N, C-alpha and C positions, 0 to 999 in steps of 0.2 A: 278672501271672502270675509264678510263681517261676522262677528260673534253673535250667538243667539241673544246675549244680553243687550247688545246694541240694536239688534233687530227689534226687540220688544220696545226699546226706548223710541225708535223711529215710528213704530206703529202707534204707540201711545200719543205721540205728538200729533198724529193725524186727527184723532178723535177727541183731543183735549182742548182745542181752541174754543169750542162753544162753552165749555165749562170754565175756561179762563175768563170768558166774557162775564160769567156769573160772579166771579170772584175778583173783579178788578179792584185795585187798591182804592180805599176811601179816605177822605180827609180825616175821619175820626177812627181810623183803624187802630191807632195806639190805644184809644180808650176802650176798645173792645178786647184788648189783650189783658191778661193778668199774669205778668211774669213772676209775681210773688209765689204763685202756686208751685213753681219749679225752682224757686230760689234755694240755694244751698243754705243749710241751717246754721251758719256761723253765728247768727243772731240769737240762737236758742240753746246751742250746746256749749257746755263748759270747754274751755280751751285745753287742748291736749297738753300733756306735760310728762315729766319723767316717771310719774306714778301711774298714769293712764295714757296710753299712746293714741295717736290719731287713727290707728288701725282698729282700736277697740280692745287691744290686748293689754294685760298688765305691763307696766313699764319697768325699766331696770331698777328704779328706786321704790317700786311698790313694796308696801309692808302691811302687816296686820298684827294686832296684839294677840297675846295668848293668856287665857284665864283657865287655870286648872283648879279643880274642886275635890275636896274630901269631905263628904257629907254623911252625917248620921241623923236619921229622922225616926220618930216613933209616932204611930197613930194611936190615939185614944178613941176607940170605936164607940164607946158608950157616950162620950161627951162630944164627939165629932170635933176633935182638936188635933192639931199636928204640932209637934215639938221638934226642933232641930238645932244642930250646931254644924258649922262648916268652917273649913280652912281653905282660904283662897290663895293661890300663888299666881301673882299677876306679873307678866313680863312685858316691859316696855320696849317694843321694837321700832318705835318712831325715832327719828333722828333728834327730835326736840325732847326736852325734859318735861316732866309732868309735875305740877304743883299739888295736885289732889286727884282723887279718884271719884268716879260716879258709879253708884250701885243702884240697880233698879229694884223698886219695891212695889211690884205690880199688884200684889194683894191689897195694897192701900186703896185701890179703886173701890173696894168693898167696905172701906172704913166709914163709920158714921160721919167722920169729918171730911169725907171725900167731896171734892167740888164737881165730880162728874155729873151727878144728878142736876146740878144747877146750871149747866151750860146749854141745856136744851130747852126750847120753848115748851110751855106746859099749859095747854088749854083745858078748860073744864069740860069733861065729857058729859053730854046730856043724859046718858044712860050707861050704867056699868053694873056688873055683877056685885052681889053683896060681898063676895070674897075680895074683889078688886077694890071696892070702896073701903073695906076695912083695912086692907094692906096699905092703901094710899093715904088714908086720912086718920085712922084710929091706932094702928099698931105701931109699936116701936120698931124702927128699921134695924135690920140685921147689922151687927157690929163685927165686921171682918177686919182685915188689915193686919199687917205685921206688928207684933209687940217685940221690939228689939231689947233684949236683956243686956247685951254688951257688944262692943266692937273692940278687939284687942290685937296688939301686934304679936310677933312671933315669940316674944319674951313674956307674954301675958299681961303687958301693960295696957291700960285703957288708951284708946285712940279717940280723938275728938271727931264728932260727926254732926251733920246737920241734915234734917229731913225736910224736903219740900215736896209734899204730896207723894207722888210715886217715885221720887228720886232722893237718894241719900248721898251727900257729899262727905267723903272720908278724907280728913286732913292728914297730910303726910308729915312726918317729923323732919324730912329733908326732901329735896326734889328727887324724883325718880328719873335717872338719866338713861340714855339710850343703852339698851342691852341689860339693864339692871332688873332685878326681880324684887318684889315685896311679898311677904307672907303675913296675912292677918286673918283673924277669926271673928265670926259673928254667931251669936246665939239668939234664937227667936222662937216664937210660937204664934199661932193664930187659930181662930175659930173657922172651921171649914163650912162653907156655904152650901145649903141645899139649892143647887142651881135651878131646879124647877120652880122654886119659890122666889129666890133672891137673885136669879140670873147669874151669869158668869160663864166663862169658857172652861171652867173646871169646878170641882166640888164633889157633891155626892147626890145620888138618887136614892130616895127611901122607898122601900117596899112595905106598905102597910100590912099586907096579908101575912107576911112572915117576920116582919120587924127588922129586916136586914138593910144594910146600906151597900151600895155599889159606888166605890170611889174612883174618880178620875182626877188625879192630882197633878197640877202643872202650875208654873209660876209659884211654886211652893217654897222656894228658897231665894234669898237675896242674890240677884244676878248682876254680873258686871255689865256695864253699858259699853257700847262700841266707841272706840276712839280711832279715827281714820284721817286720811288726807283730804277728805271732802268737807267734813263738817267739824273736825276736832271731835269733841264729845257729842255723841248723839244722845242728848238728854231731854228730848221732848217728852212732855208728860204723857202718860197712858190714860187717855180719856175713854177708851173702850173700843173704838173702831180700828184705828191704826194699831196693828199688832206689834211685832217685836223686832228688835235689832240686837244681835248678840255675837260676841266673839267666839271663835273656836277654842276648844280645850279638851282636856282629859278628865274623866270623872271616876271617882271611887265612891260608891254610895251604898250604905248599909241601911236597910229599911226594916224596922221592927213593927210587926202587925200581929193580931190574934193568930194563934197557932192553926186555926181551922180555915184561914184565908188562903186563897190561891191568888198569886200576884205575878204581874209582868211589868217590865220597865225597860228603859233604854239600856242598851249594852249587853254584855255577856253575863249570864248568871254563873257565879263562881262556885256556889255550894248547892247545886241541884240535889245532890244525894241527901242533904240535910233537910230539905223542905218538901221533896216529893216522896211518896211511898215507893217501895220496891216495884209494885205493879205499874205505877205511873212512870218510873224511870225506864222500865222495859218498853212501855208503849212509846215513850219519847225517842228511845233508841230506834224503834221501828219507824217512827215518823221521819227520822233523819235519813232513812233509806227509801222513803216512799216519794217518788217523783210524779206519780199520776193521780193520787187522791189523798185527802187528809186522813190522818190517823187520830182517833179520839184519845187524848192523853189523860184527861180528867173527865170521867163519864158523868152523864146526867144523874145517874143514881148516886154517885159519890157527892155531887154538888147538892142534891136534895137532902142527903143525910147531913151534910155540913151545915145547911141552912138552919137546922134545928138545934145545933150544938151550943153556939155562943161560948166558945172556949175562953177560960180565964188565963190560959197559958199563952206564951208568945213564941214567935219565930222571927229570926232575922234573915232576910234575903239580901245577899251580897252581889253587887253588880259592878262591872268595870266597863267603861265606854271610852273609846279613843277617838279624838278628832271629831267631836260633836259640838254643836252650838248650844245645846239645851238638854234637859232631862225630864222625862215624864214617867208617871207611875199609875197603875190601876190595880186595885185590890178589892176582893170581896169573897165571902164564903159561898156566894151563889154561883161562882164561875164554873162553867164547862170549858174545857180547853182542848182544841185540836190543832194539828200542825202537819205540814208537809214540806218536803225539800224542793228547792228550785235551783236548777243549774244555770248559772250565768257566767259565761266564759269559762275560766278554769276554777271558779269558786262555786261553793254551794251555800245558799242562803236559806234560812227557814222562814216560811210563811205561816203565821200563827193567828188564831182567833180565840178570844175569850168572850163568853156570853152567858147570861142567865138562861134558865129553862124557858123564860118568857120569850126568848129570841127564836126558839125552835118551832117548827122544823126549818124555817127560813135560813137561819144562820149556819146550821150544820151542813146545809146543802150548798150554800153559795159563798160565804164570806172568804174562807181561806183560798178557794179557787180564784176568786177575784183578786185577792192579794197577790197570788202567784202570777196571774196573767198581767196585772199592772206592772209588776217588777220587770217582767220580760219585755213588755211593750215599751215602757219608758226607757229601759236600758238600750233598746234598739235605736232610739232617737237621740240618745245622749252619751252614756257610758255605762259600763256594767255596774250595777248597784254594789257599792263597796262594803255595806254594813252586814253583820252576821244574821240579821233577822228583820222582819217587818211584821208588826202586830196590829190587828184590828180588834178594837174593844166595842162591844155593843152597849151604848149608853143612850138612854131615851133623850130625844130632841137635841142631840149633840152632833157636832161635826168639827173636830179640832185635830190639829196635827202637831207632833213633836218628833224628834229623831227616833226612828225605829218603832214608834207607837202612835196610834191615833184612836179617837173615839168617834163612833158612828151611830146614827139613828137607824130606825127601821125594825119594826116588830110585827108579827102577825096578830090577829085577834086572839082573844082568850081561848077560842076553840081551835087555834092553830091554822086557821084559814087566812089567806092574804090575797089582795088584788094584784094585778100587774103593776099598778101604780106604786104600791108598797114595795114590791120586789125590785122594780127598776130604780126606785128612789134609793133603796138600800144599796144596791149594786153601784149606783152612781156615786154615792157619798163614800163608800169604801174605796172605789177607784180614785176619787178625787183626793181624799185625805192620805191614802198611801202614796199617791203621786207627789204629795208635798215633801216627801223625803228628798226628792230631787230639787224642787223649788219650794221653799227657800232653805231647807235644812243643809243641803250641800252647796248649791249655787245660792250663796247666802246674801240675798239682797236685803235692803232696808225696808221692812214692812211698815214701820212707823211712818215713813215718808211716802213710799210708793207701793200701795197695795197691789196694783196691777202687775208688778214685776214678778210676784209669785202667783197670785190668784189667776191672772190672765193667762200667763204662760202655762200654768198647770191646767187650767180649764181647756186650753187648746189641746194639750196632750191627752187629757181625759177623754175628749171627744174622739180622737184617733183610736184610743184604747178601747172605748166602748164599742166602736164600729167593728173592731176585730174580735171582740168578745161575742157580739151578736150583731150581725148586719142590720137587723131590724130594731136595734136599741133606740128607744125614744129619747134621743139626746136633747137636753134642754138648751145647750149652748154650743156654738161652733158653726152650724150652717148659717149662711148669710141671711136667709129670709127670717130667721128667728130674732134678729136684732132690729128689724125694720120698725116694729111698733115703738121701740125706745128712741131710735134715731129720728123718727118722724114726729116725735112728740114736741110739746111746747119748748122752744129753745130756752125760755127763761127758767126752766126747771132742770137744765142739763149743765154739766161741767165737762171740760175736756178730760180725757184719760189722765193726762199729766196734771192731776190735781192732788193736793195733799190728802192723805187718807181720811182726815177728820173733816174735810170740806166737801165730801161727796154725799149727795142726797139719795140718788138711786144707786145704792152701793153694788148690788148684784149685777145690774146692767152695765154700770160704768167700769167697775174694776174686774169683773169676771167675763161677762158676756161680750162686750164690745172688743176688748183686746183679743179674746179667743177668736172672735169672728174675723178680726183684722188679720191675724196670723193665718187663719184658714184660707182667706182670700189670697194672701200672699203666696201660699203654697199651691193652691189649686189653680189660680187664675193669673197671677202676676209673674211669679218666678218659675213655677213648675216644681215638681217634687224633688228632682235631683239637686238643683241649685239651692233650693230652700233647705232641704234636709242636711246638705253639707254645711251650709252656713250656720244653721241652728246647732248642729253637733259641734261645730267649731266654737261657738259661744259657750256651750255647756262645758266643754273640756278646758277652754281658757280660764273659766271662772269657777270651776268646781273647787270647793274648799277655800273660796275667796269671796270678796265683797264687791259685786258689780253694781254699777249705776245704770240708769237708762241710756246714757251716752255710750257706755261700753257695749250694750246690746245693739243699739242702732248702728254703731260704727262697724261692729263685727259682722252683722248681717250683710252690710254692703261690701266690706273688705274681702269676705270669703266667697262672694258671688259675682262681683263686677256688675252689680245692679245698683244704679243710682236710685235710692229709695227716699231721698229727702222729701220729695213731693208727697209720698205716702205717709211717712211719719208726721209731717207737718199737718196734713189734713186729718188723718185719723186720730192722732194722739194729742195734738195741740189745739184743735178746734172742735166745735160741735156741729160742723157742717155735715150734711147728708148727701147721699148720691141719688140723683134723678137724671137719667139720660133718656131722651125720647126721640121719636121720628117726627120731624117737623114737616117734611115734604119729600115726595118721591116724583121724579120726572123721568119719563122715558125718552131716549134720544134715538134719532134715526140718522143714518149716514146719507150724505147728499153730495152730488158733484157741484152744486151751486150753493154759495153762501147765503145765509139769511141776512136781512138788513142789520140785525143786531151784531152778527159777526163782522160784517163789512165795516160798521162803525168802530168796532173794537180794533180791527186791523189798522184803520186809519189813525186812531189814537196812539196805538203802539208804534206806528211808523215802521212796521216790519219790513225789512229789506227783501224778504223772500215772498211777500204777499203778491207781488205782481209777476215775478219770474218763475218761482218754483211751483210745481203742481200742488194743489191743496185738496184735502178732504175735509168736509164740513159736517158738523153735528147740528141737527135741527130738533128742537124740543117739541114733544107732543103738546098740542094746544097752543103753540106759538103762531103768530100771524103768517109765518112762512111755511107752516106745516101743510103738506099736500097728502091726500090719501094714498097716492102711489108710493110714498115713502114707507108705508106701513107693511114691511115685509122683512123676513130674516136677512141679515146682512151676509153677503158673499163677496169676496174680493173681486171676482171676475165681473161683477156688475158695475165696477167703477174703474174706468179705463186707466186713469192716471195711477191709481194704486196697483192695479193689475200689472201695468208695465213696470212699475218700480219693483214689485216682488219678483217678476221674471228676470229683471236685469241684475238684481243684487243677490239672489239666493240660488244655490244649486238645487237640483231635484231632492237631494237628501236633506238639505236644510229646509226646503219648503214643506217637506213631510213633517217636520218638527214644529212648524208654526202653529200658534193657536188659531182656533176657528170660532171666535165669538160671533153670535148672531143677534144678540140683544144688548142694549146699553141702558143702564139706569143710574141716574144721579140721585143719591139719598142725602138729604140734609138732616144731620143729627143736631138736636139742641140739648142744652144742659141747664135746666132750671136749678139743679142742686149745686151746692158749693164745692163738693169734692170733685177732684179730677180722678177718673177711673178709666180702665180700658173699656173700649166699646166691643161688645160681643154681639155679633149679628148672625142670625140664622136665616138663610134664604131657602124658601120652599118653592120648588119648580112645578110646572104644570103636570108633570108625570108623577108627582108625589114625593120625589126624592128631595133631600135637603143637603145644604152645605153650610158650614159655620166658618165665619171669618172673625178673627180677633185683632183689634187694633190697639197697640200699647197706649197707655195713658198720655204719653208724650204727644199724641195727636192733638191735644188741647193746648199745647204750649204757645201757639201763635194767636189763638182766639179762644177765650174761655167760655164763649156763649154758644157758638155753633160751628160745625165743620161739615164739609161735603166729602163724600166718597163716591167714585164711579165704579160700578160693577159691570164688567163685560162678561156675559154668560152665553153658553151654547144652548141654553133652554130658557123658555120664558118664565119669569118670576111671577108667582101668584100671591106670595105672602112674604113679608119681612118682619122679623121679630128681634127686638133688642133684649139681651140677657134672657134667653129662652129657658135656661136651667136655674134661674134665680141665684146667680153666683156672686153678685156685686152689691147686695143689700140696697137695691133700687127701691125707693120708698113709694113710688107712684108708677104702677105698671099700666095705667090707663093710656099712656102715651107711647107704649113700647111696641105697638103693632101697626103694620100697614098691610092691607086696609085696616082702618081703626075698628076695634072690636069693643063691644060693651063689656065692662068689667062688673061682675055682680057685687052688690054691696054685702057687708057682713050679714045683714038681716036676711037678704035673699039666699 
């Protein structure tokens, strides 16, 4: 007896002839195809090598440099200045020798001599506030930037250096060979910017009412640039949009601030007993054992008392951090401090929040809880968070991330009330910035070159994390439908995701929203949770504490899943194409013992050997010249003698019981006005109100990029067909998604 699989093939042959007639080869068939949509990306990806393999994993010759720092900084709170000295130990792990070193001076973007303000177009505003007019045309611009007092070698001898905007080249007395180290020191100071006035990713916020400053200090020390196998020295200038590329290292940092300040920073605090009161120490010890709720370590009453003190005494906070790429500090006498413990695998991490009283009651209720939830969620998709703590700082209008510490906006009104918008905005930014501990602080991609590699991947995990925090969370990015307004916009105003960070016009949509959406579609619609999650976790673990490139991500996602995704990366990441799939036509077919004229002509052209001798079953389209009213009835095998005889001769009673019993046949023609190839998701609604969903892989478009046909054999009559019913694919035009066609209301309506 024949197998069920071969039975199905035979039955399909019977009712496919009419459809084949509709799809007979045409002379211009090749022009209707677009094989480039599924072409392998050898033309776009860097060639694999011994540093980075074709599988997306680090190769046997992979290396990365090491930069260790010993830093002493002191804050002058009255004059808003920071003074510092550092000793850098730099290890060359590259096989080649180095002639010089590049050090990043990112604060120079705030210098009066900075070219950053000059690289953007500057139109005359027809109207502006008097404050804006004064700052723009009347006032002297803020003079930030590093003032370098010296660069010296390990013996205290001056070293030659040259500064080019935000980069400093340090000349070496002799080449630095593979495996060698060099130790040198830098002394500097700079004016700290009021970031609410002068802009910036760090600086201070001034509180007029009590005269205090809240400092968020980053890029505060000269930092080593990355040297790697991809670019050599990554010494692109810091213009403001493309963030940072940094090597890993160990830090020992002493921070001297007014004695009444409360401070947190990257790394373990080594002298907590010297900077906390006995009561605060006891509360912190309690927090280390509290896994279900935060414990207030520095109370609001203590913070309010400190606000009025303005101590002339000093305290030095001592930190040590291992295997981090950067260091961040936040300090103020206004800080309330709470903390709780988070269990991750066999380790306990502290979730911590610091905020002024202006942040309450919002911050004491939500911040640390979101920190803890974020660490748990991200760890589940990547690896257990390896650092001893994660800190959320409340700083007005900020959203920036550094290892173990980040600053986040969101405050209630002065009466303590807040809207859902303020609440969820604050929760979202805390989740996002804490999440950056994974991307790029640990999975250390090059932000200066590729913003999407940290912001996009992070926004994707942020969405998943928000949904588990609150299923009704009003997520801004992730769901496919939220990127439609951007992708359907004027193509002249868009860039591919794979664009340099400084060349992106719609930064949030391009580097955050679109890649987050793309990954969400991969997970939900293309690959499925199991395959996607395994591949994503593989990428995270391959490249934690390393420097991945886009190729490493693309290749790993394919390597660990057996999914050919070149079509997806090419379309979503290398073009600005959009997705638009519609229903062009629906034809109902009826089974007949007699061929239509169309089928007869088709059989003649094909010279089918069995057309005259073998019994045939024919499909007649509704509305065709050969259609007869008596055909309009549900299909039954017994009504067609040749087919009935075939079934009785070839199948046992047991096998016949397993045969399908379709009664209706519909051919649907899908067209694709959009440039992206995407899966076709079709929802069939039957006359009894039930539904069935069919998903066809994107490869359905590989032979014809314009339109494809599919035949649906159903046991119930179809009354409605809908493409992408749950808005999973970022379809930019849903007016062509339904049959029968339905009117789509305008935004105005």
